[in-house]
C-alpha positions as CSV (number, residue, x, y, z in Angstrom):
1,M,-17.4,-36.9,-11.2
2,Q,-17.2,-33.4,-12.7
3,Q,-16.7,-33.3,-16.5
4,I,-13.4,-32.0,-17.7
5,P,-13.4,-29.2,-20.4
6,T,-13.3,-30.1,-24.0
7,T,-9.9,-30.0,-25.6
8,R,-9.8,-27.9,-28.8
9,Y,-7.1,-26.7,-31.1
10,A,-5.9,-23.4,-32.3
11,K,-3.8,-23.1,-35.5
12,S,-0.5,-21.2,-35.0
13,G,1.3,-21.2,-38.4
14,D,1.3,-24.9,-39.3
15,V,1.1,-26.1,-35.7
16,H,-2.0,-27.1,-33.8
17,I,-2.0,-25.9,-30.1
18,A,-4.3,-27.8,-27.7
19,Y,-6.3,-25.6,-25.3
20,Q,-9.2,-25.7,-22.9
21,V,-11.6,-23.1,-21.6
22,L,-13.5,-23.3,-18.4
23,G,-15.7,-20.8,-16.6
24,E,-17.7,-17.7,-17.6
25,G,-16.2,-15.0,-15.3
26,P,-15.9,-11.3,-16.3
27,I,-12.2,-11.5,-17.1
28,D,-10.0,-13.9,-19.1
29,L,-7.3,-15.6,-17.1
30,V,-4.7,-17.5,-19.1
31,V,-2.6,-20.0,-17.1
32,V,0.7,-20.4,-18.9
33,P,2.3,-23.6,-17.6
34,G,5.9,-24.5,-16.7
35,W,8.2,-27.2,-18.0
36,V,6.0,-29.9,-19.6
37,T,2.2,-30.3,-19.5
38,N,-0.8,-32.2,-20.7
39,V,-4.1,-30.3,-20.4
40,E,-6.1,-33.5,-19.9
41,C,-3.8,-35.1,-17.3
42,F,-4.1,-32.0,-15.2
43,W,-7.6,-33.1,-14.3
44,E,-6.6,-36.6,-13.2
45,E,-5.1,-35.2,-9.9
46,P,-7.8,-33.9,-7.5
47,R,-5.7,-31.1,-6.1
48,S,-4.6,-29.9,-9.6
49,A,-8.2,-30.1,-10.8
50,G,-9.5,-28.3,-7.8
51,F,-7.0,-25.5,-8.2
52,L,-8.1,-24.9,-11.8
53,R,-11.8,-25.0,-11.0
54,S,-11.3,-22.5,-8.2
55,L,-9.6,-20.1,-10.7
56,A,-12.5,-20.6,-13.2
57,A,-15.0,-19.7,-10.5
58,F,-14.2,-16.0,-11.0
59,S,-12.8,-16.0,-14.5
60,R,-12.9,-17.5,-18.0
61,L,-9.9,-19.8,-17.5
62,I,-7.8,-20.7,-20.5
63,I,-5.1,-23.3,-20.4
64,F,-3.0,-24.8,-23.2
65,D,0.0,-27.1,-24.0
66,K,3.0,-25.4,-25.6
67,R,3.9,-26.8,-29.0
68,G,5.9,-30.0,-28.8
69,T,4.3,-31.0,-25.5
70,G,1.1,-32.6,-24.3
71,L,-1.7,-32.7,-26.8
72,S,-0.2,-30.0,-29.1
73,D,1.6,-31.0,-32.3
74,R,5.0,-32.5,-31.9
75,V,7.7,-30.4,-33.6
76,A,11.2,-30.9,-34.8
77,F,12.5,-28.0,-32.7
78,M,11.2,-26.9,-29.3
79,P,9.8,-23.3,-29.3
80,N,11.6,-20.3,-28.1
81,L,9.9,-17.5,-26.2
82,E,8.9,-15.6,-29.4
83,T,7.2,-18.7,-30.9
84,R,5.4,-19.4,-27.6
85,M,4.1,-15.8,-27.8
86,D,2.7,-16.5,-31.3
87,D,1.1,-19.7,-30.0
88,L,-0.5,-17.8,-27.1
89,R,-1.9,-15.2,-29.5
90,A,-3.3,-18.0,-31.6
91,V,-5.1,-19.4,-28.6
92,L,-6.4,-16.0,-27.5
93,S,-7.7,-15.3,-31.0
94,A,-9.4,-18.8,-31.2
95,V,-11.4,-18.0,-28.0
96,G,-12.1,-14.4,-28.9
97,S,-10.0,-12.9,-26.1
98,Q,-8.9,-9.3,-26.7
99,R,-7.4,-8.7,-23.3
100,A,-6.4,-11.2,-20.5
101,V,-4.6,-11.6,-17.3
102,L,-1.5,-13.8,-17.9
103,C,-0.6,-16.2,-15.1
104,G,2.7,-17.9,-15.7
105,Y,4.1,-20.4,-13.2
106,S,7.7,-21.6,-13.2
107,E,9.1,-21.3,-16.8
108,G,5.8,-20.0,-18.1
109,G,6.6,-16.7,-16.3
110,P,9.3,-15.3,-18.6
111,M,7.1,-15.7,-21.7
112,C,4.2,-14.0,-19.9
113,A,6.5,-11.1,-19.0
114,L,7.8,-10.8,-22.6
115,F,4.2,-10.9,-23.9
116,A,3.1,-8.3,-21.5
117,A,5.9,-5.9,-22.6
118,T,5.4,-6.6,-26.3
119,Y,1.6,-6.5,-26.3
120,P,0.5,-4.1,-23.6
121,A,-3.0,-3.6,-25.1
122,R,-3.7,-7.3,-24.8
123,T,-2.4,-7.7,-21.2
124,A,-4.7,-6.7,-18.3
125,G,-2.4,-8.0,-15.7
126,L,0.6,-10.3,-15.0
127,V,0.8,-13.0,-12.3
128,M,4.1,-14.8,-11.7
129,L,4.0,-18.0,-9.5
130,G,7.3,-19.6,-8.5
131,S,8.9,-18.0,-11.5
132,Y,12.1,-16.2,-12.6
133,A,13.6,-13.9,-15.2
134,S,16.8,-15.8,-15.6
135,R,17.6,-19.1,-13.8
136,A,21.2,-19.7,-14.9
137,W,24.1,-19.2,-12.6
138,R,25.6,-15.7,-12.7
139,A,27.9,-13.7,-10.4
140,D,25.0,-11.9,-8.7
141,A,22.9,-15.1,-8.5
142,P,25.3,-17.9,-7.3
143,W,22.3,-20.0,-6.3
144,G,21.5,-20.4,-10.1
145,R,21.8,-23.6,-12.0
146,T,25.1,-24.0,-13.9
147,A,25.4,-25.4,-17.4
148,Q,27.0,-28.5,-16.0
149,Q,24.0,-29.0,-13.6
150,T,21.6,-28.6,-16.5
151,E,23.5,-31.2,-18.5
152,Q,23.6,-33.6,-15.6
153,F,19.8,-33.2,-15.2
154,N,19.4,-33.8,-18.9
155,R,21.2,-37.2,-18.6
156,V,18.9,-38.1,-15.7
157,C,15.9,-37.3,-17.9
158,E,17.1,-39.4,-20.8
159,A,17.9,-42.3,-18.5
160,E,14.8,-42.2,-16.2
161,W,12.0,-40.5,-18.1
162,G,8.8,-42.1,-17.1
163,A,9.6,-42.1,-13.4
164,P,8.2,-39.3,-11.1
165,L,11.3,-37.2,-11.7
166,A,12.0,-34.2,-9.5
167,I,8.8,-34.8,-7.5
168,E,10.8,-34.2,-4.2
169,R,11.7,-30.7,-5.4
170,I,8.5,-29.8,-7.2
171,M,5.9,-31.0,-4.7
172,P,7.7,-32.2,-1.5
173,S,4.6,-32.1,0.6
174,V,3.1,-35.0,-1.3
175,A,6.3,-36.6,-2.7
176,Q,5.8,-39.8,-0.7
177,D,2.2,-40.3,-1.7
178,E,2.3,-43.3,-4.0
179,T,-0.9,-42.2,-5.8
180,V,0.6,-38.8,-6.6
181,R,3.9,-40.4,-7.6
182,Q,2.2,-42.6,-10.1
183,W,0.2,-39.7,-11.5
184,W,3.3,-37.5,-11.8
185,G,5.2,-40.2,-13.7
186,R,2.2,-40.6,-16.1
187,F,1.8,-36.8,-16.4
188,L,5.4,-36.5,-17.5
189,R,5.2,-39.4,-20.0
190,M,2.0,-38.0,-21.5
191,S,3.5,-34.5,-21.7
192,A,6.8,-34.9,-23.6
193,S,9.3,-37.3,-24.9
194,P,12.8,-37.6,-23.4
195,A,14.4,-35.7,-26.4
196,A,11.8,-33.0,-26.1
197,V,12.3,-32.4,-22.4
198,V,16.1,-32.3,-22.9
199,A,15.7,-29.6,-25.6
200,L,13.4,-27.7,-23.3
201,N,15.8,-27.9,-20.3
202,T,18.6,-26.7,-22.4
203,M,16.7,-23.7,-23.8
204,N,15.2,-22.8,-20.4
205,H,18.7,-22.5,-19.0
206,E,19.5,-19.8,-21.6
207,I,16.4,-17.6,-21.0
208,D,17.0,-14.1,-19.6
209,V,14.2,-11.6,-19.7
210,R,15.6,-9.2,-17.0
211,P,16.4,-6.4,-19.5
212,I,12.7,-6.1,-20.6
213,L,10.9,-6.3,-17.2
214,T,11.0,-2.6,-16.7
215,S,8.9,-2.3,-19.9
216,V,6.0,-4.2,-18.5
217,Q,3.2,-1.6,-17.9
218,A,0.5,-3.9,-16.6
219,P,0.0,-4.4,-12.8
220,A,1.8,-7.5,-11.6
221,L,1.4,-10.0,-8.7
222,V,4.4,-12.0,-7.8
223,M,4.1,-15.0,-5.4
224,H,6.8,-17.4,-4.4
225,A,7.1,-20.0,-1.7
226,R,9.9,-19.1,0.7
227,G,11.2,-22.7,0.8
228,D,10.7,-23.5,-2.9
229,Q,13.0,-26.4,-3.6
230,Q,12.8,-26.1,-7.4
231,V,13.1,-22.3,-8.1
232,D,14.9,-20.4,-5.4
233,V,12.7,-17.7,-3.7
234,R,15.4,-15.1,-4.5
235,Y,14.3,-15.3,-8.1
236,G,10.8,-14.2,-7.1
237,R,12.2,-11.3,-5.1
238,E,14.2,-10.3,-8.1
239,L,11.1,-10.3,-10.3
240,A,9.2,-8.2,-7.9
241,A,12.1,-5.7,-7.7
242,L,12.4,-5.4,-11.5
243,L,8.7,-5.2,-12.4
244,P,7.5,-1.5,-12.1
245,R,4.0,-2.2,-10.8
246,A,4.5,-5.4,-8.8
247,R,3.1,-6.5,-5.5
248,Y,5.1,-9.3,-3.9
249,I,3.7,-12.0,-1.6
250,E,6.1,-14.6,-0.1
251,L,4.3,-17.8,0.7
252,E,5.0,-20.4,3.3
253,G,6.2,-23.9,2.6
254,E,8.4,-25.7,0.1
255,D,6.1,-26.6,-2.7
256,H,6.8,-25.3,-6.2
257,A,3.6,-26.6,-7.7
258,P,0.9,-23.9,-7.1
259,W,-2.0,-26.4,-6.5
260,L,-0.7,-27.8,-3.2
261,M,-0.4,-26.3,0.3
262,N,-0.7,-22.7,-0.9
263,A,-3.5,-23.2,-3.4
264,E,-6.2,-21.5,-1.4
265,Q,-4.1,-18.4,-0.7
266,I,-2.9,-18.2,-4.3
267,V,-6.5,-18.4,-5.7
268,R,-7.7,-15.8,-3.2
269,E,-4.9,-13.4,-4.1
270,I,-5.4,-13.8,-7.8
271,G,-9.1,-13.3,-7.4
272,A,-8.5,-10.0,-5.6
273,F,-5.9,-9.0,-8.1
274,T,-8.2,-9.5,-11.1
275,A,-11.1,-7.8,-9.4
276,A,-9.0,-4.7,-8.9
277,I,-8.0,-4.3,-12.5
278,G,-9.4,-1.2,-14.1
279,E,-10.4,-0.2,-17.6
280,P,-7.7,-0.5,-20.3
281,E,-5.6,2.6,-21.2
282,E,-4.1,3.1,-24.7
283,P,-0.5,2.1,-24.3
284,E,2.0,4.8,-25.3
285,R,5.0,2.4,-25.1
286,V,5.7,-1.1,-26.4
287,L,8.6,-3.4,-26.4
288,A,9.9,-3.9,-29.9
289,T,13.0,-5.0,-31.8
290,V,14.3,-2.2,-34.0
291,L,16.2,-2.9,-37.2
292,F,18.4,-0.4,-39.0
293,S,20.1,-1.1,-42.3
294,D,22.1,0.9,-44.8
295,I,24.1,0.3,-47.9
296,V,27.9,0.2,-47.4
297,G,29.8,2.7,-49.6
298,S,26.6,4.1,-51.1
299,T,28.2,7.4,-52.2
300,E,31.0,5.6,-54.0
301,R,28.6,3.2,-55.7
302,A,26.4,6.0,-56.9
303,I,29.4,7.9,-58.4
304,E,30.6,4.6,-60.0
305,L,27.2,3.7,-61.6
306,G,25.8,7.1,-62.5
307,D,22.4,8.5,-61.5
308,R,20.1,6.3,-63.5
309,A,21.8,2.9,-62.8
310,W,22.1,3.9,-59.1
311,R,18.4,4.7,-59.0
312,D,17.5,1.4,-60.5
313,L,19.7,-0.5,-58.1
314,L,18.3,1.5,-55.2
315,N,14.7,0.6,-56.3
316,R,15.7,-3.1,-56.4
317,H,17.2,-2.8,-52.9
318,H,14.0,-1.2,-51.6
319,Q,11.9,-4.0,-53.2
320,I,14.1,-6.7,-51.6
321,V,14.0,-5.1,-48.2
322,R,10.2,-4.7,-48.2
323,Q,9.7,-8.3,-49.4
324,A,11.9,-9.5,-46.4
325,L,9.9,-7.3,-44.0
326,Q,6.7,-8.8,-45.2
327,R,8.0,-12.3,-45.0
328,F,9.3,-11.9,-41.4
329,K,6.4,-9.8,-40.1
330,G,8.4,-6.6,-39.8
331,R,6.9,-3.1,-40.1
332,E,8.6,-0.4,-42.1
333,V,8.8,2.8,-40.1
334,D,10.9,5.0,-42.2
335,T,13.4,5.0,-45.1
336,A,15.8,7.7,-46.1
337,G,18.1,7.3,-49.1
338,D,19.7,3.9,-48.8
339,G,18.7,3.2,-45.2
340,F,15.7,1.4,-43.7
341,F,14.2,1.6,-40.2
342,A,11.8,-1.2,-39.2
343,T,10.3,-2.8,-36.1
344,F,9.4,-6.3,-35.1
345,D,7.4,-7.8,-32.3
346,G,9.9,-10.7,-32.1
347,P,13.7,-10.5,-32.0
348,A,14.3,-13.9,-33.6
349,R,12.3,-12.8,-36.7
350,A,14.2,-9.6,-36.8
351,V,17.6,-11.4,-36.8
352,R,16.5,-13.8,-39.5
353,C,15.2,-10.9,-41.6
354,A,18.5,-9.2,-41.2
355,A,20.4,-12.3,-42.3
356,S,18.2,-12.7,-45.3
357,L,18.8,-9.1,-46.3
358,I,22.6,-9.7,-46.2
359,E,22.3,-12.8,-48.4
360,V,19.8,-11.6,-51.0
361,L,21.3,-8.2,-51.4
362,A,24.8,-9.6,-51.8
363,S,23.4,-11.6,-54.8
364,I,22.7,-8.3,-56.7
365,G,26.1,-6.8,-55.7
366,V,24.9,-4.7,-52.7
367,Q,26.6,-4.9,-49.3
368,V,24.6,-3.7,-46.3
369,R,25.2,-3.5,-42.6
370,V,22.4,-4.1,-40.1
371,G,22.0,-3.4,-36.4
372,L,19.3,-4.7,-34.0
373,H,18.2,-3.8,-30.5
374,T,15.2,-4.8,-28.4
375,G,13.9,-2.1,-26.1
376,E,11.0,0.0,-25.1
377,C,9.7,2.3,-27.8
378,E,7.4,5.3,-27.5
379,T,4.6,5.6,-30.1
380,V,4.7,9.1,-31.5
381,G,2.4,9.9,-34.4
382,G,2.2,6.2,-35.2
383,K,5.9,5.8,-35.4
384,A,8.4,4.3,-33.0
385,A,10.7,6.7,-31.1
386,G,12.8,6.8,-28.0
387,I,16.2,5.7,-26.7
388,A,15.8,2.2,-28.1
389,V,15.6,3.6,-31.6
390,H,18.8,5.6,-31.1
391,I,20.6,2.5,-29.8
392,G,19.5,0.4,-32.8
393,A,20.9,3.1,-35.2
394,R,24.2,3.2,-33.4
395,V,24.5,-0.6,-33.4
396,S,24.0,-0.6,-37.1
397,A,26.8,2.0,-37.5
398,A,29.1,-0.2,-35.6
399,A,28.6,-3.2,-37.9
400,G,30.9,-3.8,-40.8
401,P,30.0,-4.7,-44.5
402,G,27.9,-7.8,-44.6
403,E,27.5,-8.0,-40.8
404,V,24.5,-8.0,-38.5
405,F,25.2,-6.7,-35.0
406,V,22.9,-7.1,-32.1
407,T,22.9,-6.0,-28.4
408,S,23.1,-8.5,-25.6
409,T,19.3,-8.0,-25.0
410,V,18.5,-9.4,-28.4
411,R,20.9,-12.3,-27.9
412,D,19.4,-13.2,-24.5
413,L,15.8,-13.1,-25.8
414,V,16.3,-15.6,-28.7
415,A,17.4,-18.5,-26.5
416,G,16.3,-21.7,-28.1
417,S,16.0,-20.3,-31.6
418,G,19.2,-22.0,-32.9
419,L,20.8,-18.6,-33.6
420,R,24.5,-18.3,-32.9
421,F,26.5,-15.2,-32.2
422,E,30.2,-14.1,-32.1
423,D,31.2,-11.9,-29.2
424,R,32.5,-8.5,-30.5
425,G,33.0,-7.1,-27.0
426,A,32.0,-3.9,-25.4
427,R,31.7,-0.8,-27.6
428,V,31.1,2.9,-26.8
429,L,28.3,4.0,-29.1
430,K,28.2,7.6,-30.2
431,G,26.0,9.8,-28.0
432,L,25.0,6.9,-25.7
433,P,26.2,6.5,-22.1
434,D,28.2,3.5,-20.9
435,A,29.6,0.7,-23.1
436,W,27.3,-1.7,-25.0
437,H,28.1,-5.3,-25.4
438,L,27.7,-6.3,-29.1
439,Y,27.4,-9.6,-30.9
440,A,27.7,-10.5,-34.6
441,V,25.1,-12.9,-35.9
442,D,26.5,-16.2,-37.3
443,L,24.7,-15.8,-40.6
444,A,24.7,-19.5,-41.4
445,S,22.7,-20.1,-38.3
446,A,20.0,-17.6,-39.3
447,I,19.4,-18.5,-42.9
């Protein structure tokens, strides 16, 4: 019997993330799992173990359990995409990986795509297996899962967790094999609690990374089984259409799990894909969340206070903003007068930073307005530039005193963060084409 890899732990903030490394190939390949996992239970099923060993034959294979599942620390709240990116970076740092091919299957795919857009220098390539950008029902995807269907599945999970749930949809080719059924039930039990899986299901229903897919610069390989019973093949086709450098392969069969009937072809295609990846290029564009803030009625306040008092208040304002940026891992890009321009590599952190600014500055008698947008930024002289920056500035101008406005892109990317928003409708922003749907942050949810 072959020995399974040793499970080790990476520290991501205060949370320990369980991971394993196998193989000594020339390129790092990170398998980012879907739904729930247990890195040690993977090796108990021969087909799953064989699939992983085949990938490790040409790579240094890295697998891990997302926080709240498997052997990673249990947490009070299940992680959103931004937190999962932090966890992946912690694992990559722990194993000394500077650049890797990200292979996300099922719900692991959206996080991989967001990571690839946000950290292009660390992403050698992107592989999406049976994955999607947004799985919820929408007018242009009537095959999607409705909120009611998600809630119904949640009730089933709560009532029947421990049974081999969804095996007929996830791996229909072996669904009647009693040995596999027993393993799958144990795999689920060892991967998450009923409450954790319900939280994950609810959050996954809200994920939508479609707006950022065009920002992925890495070459991509999208594979999807034509008869996939769990994630409709049309989601795979949508991914391939939206990713700029994607090659699409439609597989035969109905299995969603990649280690079953299509395993040999999937391994072969990933091997060829990784072998063709060239030397890294310095990225000129990155996905970022831009934040703009300014003091409401600054001219009137300056006249009211006088030059010296206004200067003292402005200095205090700057100090508070910079402390908040440091706390929430933002980067100051520019400041002019009473306004700040900063960028973040995570939209949820940016929203919480903005809410903190509103609260703390109000305590010293200063009202600000803040606008946020997530989009592709060019790097010009070490500073962020481009249309995303202009959008962020216009969103800020649309906000009222003490408000934080965000675009729909920001709202969609913070699914699972606990943040709430009020719909402020479509707005025409000065100098920008089309109307932009804006949302006001419920500040109580962000502080």
